[in-house]
C-alpha positions in Angstrom: 27.6 -7.9 -12.2 24.5 -5.8 -12.5 24.5 -2.8 -14.8 24.1 0.6 -13.3 20.7 1.0 -14.8 19.3 -2.4 -13.8 16.4 -2.2 -11.4 14.8 -5.1 -9.6 11.0 -5.5 -9.4 11.2 -5.3 -5.7 12.9 -1.9 -5.9 10.3 -0.6 -8.3 7.6 -1.8 -6.0 9.1 0.0 -3.0 9.6 3.2 -5.2 5.9 3.2 -6.1 4.9 2.7 -2.4 7.2 5.6 -1.4 5.6 7.9 -4.0 2.2 7.0 -2.7 3.2 7.6 0.8 4.5 11.1 -0.2 1.3 11.9 -2.0 -0.8 10.8 1.0 1.2 12.9 3.4 0.9 15.9 1.1 -2.9 15.7 1.1 -3.1 14.8 4.8 -0.8 17.7 5.9 -2.0 20.4 3.6 -5.8 20.1 4.0 -5.8 22.6 6.8 -3.6 25.0 4.8 -6.7 26.0 2.7 -8.5 27.3 5.8 -5.2 28.8 7.1 -4.8 30.8 4.0 -8.3 32.3 4.3 -7.8 33.0 8.0 -4.5 34.8 7.4 -6.1 37.1 4.8 -9.0 37.8 7.1 -6.7 38.7 10.0 -4.4 40.9 7.8 -7.4 42.8 6.3 -8.9 43.2 9.8 -5.6 44.6 11.2 -5.1 47.0 8.2 -8.8 47.6 7.2 -8.4 51.4 7.4 -5.1 51.2 5.4 -6.2 49.0 2.5 -8.3 49.8 -0.6 -11.6 48.0 0.3 -12.5 47.3 -3.3 -9.2 45.6 -3.9 -9.5 43.7 -0.7 -13.0 42.4 -1.8 -11.6 41.2 -5.1 -8.7 39.5 -3.3 -10.9 37.7 -0.9 -13.3 36.6 -3.6 -10.6 35.1 -5.8 -8.9 33.4 -2.8 -12.3 32.0 -1.7 -12.9 30.6 -5.1 -9.5 29.0 -5.4 -10.0 27.6 -1.9 -13.3 26.0 -2.9 -11.6 24.4 -5.8 -8.9 23.0 -3.5 -11.5 21.7 -1.0 -13.3 19.9 -3.9 -10.0 18.3 -4.8 -9.4 17.1 -1.2 -12.9 15.7 -0.9 -12.5 13.9 -4.3 -9.1 12.5 -3.2 -10.1 11.2 0.2 -13.3 9.7 -1.2 -11.4 7.8 -4.0 -10.4 4.2 -3.6 -6.8 3.5 -2.5 -5.9 2.1 -5.9 -6.8 5.4 -7.5 -4.7 7.5 -5.2 -1.7 7.6 -7.4 0.8 10.4 -8.2 0.0 10.1 -11.9 -3.6 10.9 -11.2 -3.3 13.6 -8.5 0.1 15.4 -8.6 -0.8 17.5 -11.7 -4.1 18.5 -10.2 -2.5 19.4 -6.9 0.1 21.5 -8.7 -2.5 23.5 -10.6 -4.5 24.3 -7.5 -1.4 25.1 -5.5 -0.1 27.6 -8.1 -3.5 29.1 -8.5 -3.9 29.6 -4.7 -0.3 30.8 -4.0 -0.4 33.1 -7.0 -3.6 34.7 -5.8 -2.2 35.1 -2.3 1.0 36.7 -3.5 -0.6 38.9 -6.1 -3.3 40.0 -3.7 -0.7 41.0 -1.1 1.0 43.1 -3.7 -2.3 44.7 -4.8 -3.3 45.7 -1.2 0.1 46.9 0.0 0.0 50.7 0.5 2.8 52.7 -1.1 3.2 55.2 1.7 2.4 53.2 4.9 5.5 51.5 6.4 3.6 49.8 9.2 1.1 48.2 6.8 4.0 47.1 4.5 5.7 45.4 7.4 2.5 43.7 8.4 1.9 42.5 4.9 5.5 41.1 4.7 5.1 39.5 8.1 2.0 37.6 6.9 3.7 36.6 3.7 6.7 35.2 5.6 4.2 33.4 7.9 2.5 31.8 4.9 6.0 30.7 3.6 6.8 29.0 6.9 3.5 27.2 6.8 4.3 26.0 3.3 7.4 24.3 4.6 5.2 22.2 7.0 2.4 21.6 4.5 4.4 20.6 1.5 7.5 19.1 3.1 7.2 15.9 1.2 7.5 17.8 -2.1 10.4 20.2 -2.1 9.6 21.9 -5.4 6.0 22.5 -4.3 7.4 24.2 -1.2 9.8 26.4 -3.2 7.2 27.4 -5.8 4.6 28.3 -3.2 7.1 30.4 -1.2 8.2 32.2 -4.4 4.7 32.9 -5.5 3.8 34.3 -2.1 6.9 36.2 -1.3 8.3 37.3 -4.6 5.8 40.0 -5.7 6.0 42.1 -2.5 9.7 41.5 -2.1 10.6 42.7 -5.6 8.3 45.7 -4.9 10.2 46.5 -1.7 13.6 46.2 -3.4 12.7 49.0 -5.9 11.5 51.4 -3.3 13.5 54.6 -2.5 13.6 54.0 1.3 16.7 52.1 2.6 14.4 50.6 5.2 12.1 49.1 2.6 15.1 47.8 0.6 16.5 46.3 3.8 13.2 44.6 4.5 13.2 43.1 1.0 16.8 41.9 1.3 16.1 40.3 4.7 13.1 38.5 3.2 15.4 37.2 0.4 18.0 36.0 2.9 15.3 34.3 4.8 13.9 32.6 1.7 17.4 31.3 0.8 17.8 29.6 4.2 14.3 28.1 3.8 15.1 26.8 0.3 18.2 25.0 1.7 16.2 23.6 4.6 13.5 22.2 2.3 16.0 20.0 0.5 17.2 18.4 3.7 13.7 18.0 5.0 12.4 16.5 1.8 15.3 14.1 1.5 14.9 13.0 5.2 11.2 12.3 4.7 11.8 10.3 1.6 14.5 8.3 3.4 12.1 7.7 6.2 9.3 6.5 3.9 11.8 4.2 2.1 13.2 2.7 5.3 9.7 2.1 6.6 8.6 0.4 3.4 11.7 -1.7 3.2 11.3 -2.9 6.8 7.6 -3.8 6.0 8.7 -5.6 2.9 11.4 -7.5 4.8 8.9 -8.4 7.6 6.4 -9.7 5.0 9.1 -11.8 3.3 10.2 -13.3 6.7 6.6 -14.0 7.7 5.9 -15.6 4.4 9.1 -17.7 4.6 8.2 -18.9 8.1 4.8 -20.0 6.8 5.9 -21.6 3.5 7.2 -25.0 2.8 10.5 -24.3 1.0 10.3 -27.3 -1.3 6.8 -27.1 -2.6 5.9 -23.4 -2.0 2.7 -24.5 -0.2 1.8 -23.6 3.4 3.8 -25.5 5.9 2.2 -27.6 8.6 2.0 -24.8 11.1 0.6 -22.2 8.7 -1.9 -24.7 7.4 -3.4 -25.6 10.7 -3.5 -21.9 11.8 -5.5 -20.9 8.8 -7.5 -24.1 8.7 -8.5 -23.6 12.3 -9.9 -20.2 11.5 -11.8 -21.6 8.5 -13.2 -24.5 10.5 -14.4 -22.1 13.2 -16.1 -19.8 10.7 -17.8 -22.7 8.8 -19.0 -24.3 12.0 -20.3 -21.0 13.5 -22.2 -20.0 10.2 -23.2 -23.6 9.5 -21.5 -23.7 6.2 -20.4 -27.0 4.5 -16.7 -27.9 4.8 -14.8 -30.8 3.4 -11.3 -32.0 4.3 -9.0 -33.8 1.8 -6.0 -35.8 2.9 -3.5 -36.9 0.2 -0.5 -39.2 0.5 1.7 -40.1 -2.4 1.9 -43.8 -3.2 5.3 -45.6 -2.9 7.2 -42.4 -2.3 9.9 -44.2 -0.3 10.5 -46.5 -3.2 11.0 -43.4 -5.5 13.6 -42.0 -3.1 15.4 -45.4 -2.6 15.4 -46.2 -6.3 16.0 -42.8 -7.9 17.5 -40.7 -5.1 16.3 -37.8 -3.0 16.8 -35.2 -5.8 14.2 -37.0 -8.0 11.9 -37.3 -4.9 12.2 -33.6 -4.3 11.3 -32.9 -7.9 8.2 -35.1 -7.6 7.2 -33.1 -4.5 7.7 -29.8 -6.3 5.4 -31.0 -9.1 2.9 -32.1 -6.5 3.0 -28.6 -5.0 2.5 -27.0 -8.4 -0.5 -29.3 -9.2 -2.1 -28.6 -5.8 -1.6 -24.8 -6.0 -3.2 -24.6 -9.4 -6.1 -27.0 -8.7 -7.9 -25.1 -5.9 -9.6 -21.8 -5.2 -8.2 -18.8 -3.3 -10.8 -19.5 -0.6 -9.5 -23.1 -0.1 -6.7 -23.8 2.4 -4.0 -26.3 1.4 -0.5 -27.2 2.5 2.1 -29.8 3.0 1.9 -31.5 6.4 5.2 -33.2 6.1 7.0 -35.8 3.9 4.7 -36.8 1.1 1.4 -35.9 2.9 -0.8 -33.0 1.9 -4.1 -31.6 3.1 -6.8 -29.4 1.7 -9.9 -27.7 3.2 -12.8 -26.9 0.9 -15.3 -24.5 2.3 -18.9 -24.3 0.9 -18.3 -27.7 -0.8 -20.5 -30.8 -0.6 -19.0 -34.2 -0.1 -19.9 -35.3 -3.7 -18.2 -32.2 -5.2 -15.2 -32.8 -2.9 -14.9 -36.3 -4.1 -15.1 -35.2 -7.7 -12.4 -32.6 -7.1 -10.1 -35.2 -5.5 -10.6 -37.6 -8.5 -9.7 -34.8 -10.9 -6.6 -34.2 -8.8 -5.6 -37.8 -9.1 -6.2 -37.6 -12.9 -3.8 -34.6 -13.1 -1.2 -36.4 -11.1 -1.3 -39.4 -13.4 -0.1 -37.2 -16.2 3.0 -36.0 -14.4 6.5 -37.3 -15.2 9.7 -36.5 -13.3 12.8 -37.8 -14.9 12.9 -41.6 -14.5 9.6 -41.6 -12.6 7.0 -42.3 -15.3 3.9 -42.5 -13.2 3.0 -40.6 -10.0 -0.1 -41.6 -8.0 -1.6 -40.9 -4.6 -4.2 -42.1 -2.2 -6.8 -39.6 -1.1 -9.3 -39.5 1.8 -12.3 -37.1 1.9 -14.5 -36.2 4.8 -17.2 -33.6 5.4 -17.8 -31.7 8.6 -20.6 -33.2 10.8 -22.3 -32.4 14.1 -19.9 -34.7 15.8 -16.8 -32.8 14.7 -16.3 -30.4 17.5 -12.8 -29.4 16.4 -10.6 -29.4 13.3 -8.6 -32.5 14.4 -11.8 -34.6 14.4 -12.6 -33.6 10.8 -8.9 -34.2 9.7 -8.9 -37.6 11.5 -11.9 -38.7 9.6 -10.3 -37.8 6.3 -7.1 -39.5 7.4 -9.0 -42.7 8.2 -10.5 -42.6 4.7 -7.0 -42.1 3.3 -5.8 -45.3 4.9 -8.8 -47.1 3.5 -7.9 -45.9 0.0 -4.4 -47.3 0.6 -5.8 -50.6 1.9 -7.9 -51.0 -1.2 -4.9 -50.8 -3.5 -3.9 -47.1 -3.6 -4.3 -44.5 -6.4 -8.0 -43.9 -5.5 -10.3 -41.7 -3.5 -12.1 -43.0 -0.4 -14.9 -41.1 1.4 -15.2 -41.1 5.2 -18.0 -43.3 6.6 
């Protein structure tokens, strides 16, 4: 039974993807909040221009503009960075700093401009603070604590000021804002959890789909591409090489006396031999090469940008690697190999593969365990 603290690599992988998804949504959703914050201040100051201290308003707007420029630079740097660098470890702390700076300036500036003897202006200031808090829920929904901190920094200064005023109307306004904030805090938890669940389910479904697709394209015994997957990818490679006039070679490989191995030592030994074949093939070729098991003991490889001489040398090295394999009672493993290069007469993939297959049968006819090149 697994211990409570045991985590699988797959789970850790999904957790990292979910964290990256949350970070990307944070940046994508909140980029407009920078301009919304400046717009809200501009509208509030326009409505209450005759009721505010103009010098204080100027300082508030200047500080908020400076913090907004810092945030804009952060957004530009994030969206220009490569995907591999968009990690929570790199960006969350930076985002926190800019968010606290901006929200603190907003809340502090609202407190600085609020007039002590103008109930209408006080109401307008609180209305805009509440509006900024609502926008924070939509902008930072993927990060609950960012939402809470931004709401507190925007609402708390003016709300505390109202609670200590002599007028019952002002105190009531402050209490109402506190009640509103408590409901918002509760809602942010549910919203954040729902988003994280949605991200996780999406990534788990993508991962499951990837696994099922890979399973459908992989030969279960050797781990190589199965016949269908090989020909699908090989067809694309053939078309690309023919269109761009790039050299392409096909290698067909068939194990020698494999039926004798199965009949003499059993199918389990035969399967072990095939597994070792798959391992040798998967470690002998480039990522740009296409290789797979066509069925039984037959394998195929396509080598792009490879001359016929180089392809023959590669095939001979492959036979040399196979000669050193041992699988239980089987002390020697060998194969016959046919090699063919694309020519002007090869109008489709099957023509090229057929030439390599003919060369393979010539190698068998000559005594097996050798490489034959198509005429």
